[in-house]
C-alpha positions, 0 to 999 in steps of 0.5 A: 581291513574291509575294502570299500566296494564300488558301484554306481546308480546304473545308467551309462552312456550309450553308443550312437548305434544303440541310440539309433536302434532305440529311437527307431523302436520308439518312433515305431519305425521299421528295424531288424530285430535280430540286428537290434538284439545283436547290437545290445548284446555287444554294447552291454559287453563293452559297457561292462568291460569299461566298468571293469577297466574303471575299477567298478566292483558291482556293475550294471548293463548301463540300462543299454536297451532302455529309452529311460529308467522309467518310461521303458515300462510302456514297451513291456506292459499294456495300458499306456498310450497317448502322451502325459503332460509335461511339467517342468520342475519348480526350480526351473520355472523360477528361472524361465530364462535358464529353462528356455536356454535348456530347451533351445540348446537341446538340454531337455530329453525328447521321448514319449511319456504316454498316459495310463489309459487302460489296465496295466498288465505285463506283456511277458518277461521276454525283453527283461530276460534278454537284458538279464542274459546280456548282463550275465554273459558280459559279467562271465566274459569279463570276470565280474562276480556281482551285478545289478539290474535297474527297474522302475518303482511303482511311484516313479512310473506314476510320476512320468506316466500319469494316470487317466484310467484308475479311479485314484492314485492309490489304485494306480499304485496298487496296479503298478505294484502288482504288475511290476512284482514279477519283474522284480522277482525275475531279476533277483531269481537270475542271481542279480541284485535288484535296484529300484529307482525312486526319484518319486520320493524326492524329485516329485516334490517339486515336479508333481506335488509343488502345491503341497506342503512338505508334510503332505508330500511325505504322506504321499511318498510313504504311500509310494513306499507302501506300494513298493514294499508290497511289490517286494513282498517275496523278494529277499531284502538283502538283494534290493537296492533303492535309489533316491534323487532330486532330478539328474539335471544341472539346475538351481535345485533350490526347491529340493525337499531336504534329506531330513524330511524324507530320511525316514521314508527312505529308511522304511524301504524294503532294501539292504542298500540305499543310494543317494546324492551327496556330491552335488552342491545342493546336497553335499552337506546332507551327510550330516543328516546321517550322522545326526540320525545314526540311531534311526539307520536300521542295522541291516542298511548299507549306505551307498553315497554318491561320491561323484557328481553326474551333472558336471564334467569336473573329474573329482580328485580321488582324495575328495572322493576318499573324504566323502566316503570316509564321512559315512565310514565314520557313521556306520563302519567300513562294512556298511558303506559302498561308494557310488555315484549321485545318479546315472550317466545316461538317464535317457538314451542319447542324452547326458550332461557328462561326456561319455569318456569323462563319465568313465574317468569319473568312475575311475576316480571313484575307484581310486578314491575308495582305494585310498582308504585301504 
């Protein structure tokens, strides 16, 4: 019987030492680069060790060295400066008292979101290569055979680092796709799987495009996928994971576009693995979309449903996890399901709703739930 493998979306809690180094760099404060590099190497090893202890099969570096999953590109590519306008998700705007409480309690992350003010070009793959080397060394040290590395999609970069240089959104996306192409290829050439983080295919509906109809938004999302697929033109599809989400925050989420509206868009990505939310209360029912539209799932797609929530400190019971996995096994078979998480546990450095120790307890529950199906 095929064993259900386990993974997660990528980001994991960072130590305070890591956070202090990252924010020193973020604020352009002086820091010792050699000490920074040593800290990241040690932290990635520890992060991989914790994943192994929790029973995770396909590990990441936890995005340890990155300030966030999207805005890290400002440190590795030219063309970004200043600050982009902040635009709260539409659901939080509906409940201003809750939005104020989040802000007052420090429930919103603080980090720079520069605008695109010039030509986007790579500064080289040096920082990426450090991340790759750290992850591969940690995998070798802890006996892990398979790992993945996250990278921002052109669409999510355009969501958080908004355009003030290129004439059109299409031109900006095309420039981002051309610039990111080498990053994607470098990750895959290293032997790691590549994960593209694509919340722009869902989150941006109620964050940047709230004034559009669902149909109008889907056209934009499809344009984002075209740019992504162009950037992946020389990357083998079986090495690619794509993650879609509606925002990794505890909130009403009553403005989230339904999975049924973006299902075809997700399936059109040049990816072997698709990761999506199915544990939180707003999207737990959407496993039925996959059941009802089974014929539209390409035969080469592997489903990686989130079977633990990443915005709550509840630790899921392994039997609940097993039940969630089993729904998808019944749809596409055991060999086309991997158990994952709804989103990351450390989306932004120094910020996360879930206690670090509880995050790993949830990953352990994920693994225990998957084991119940053996």
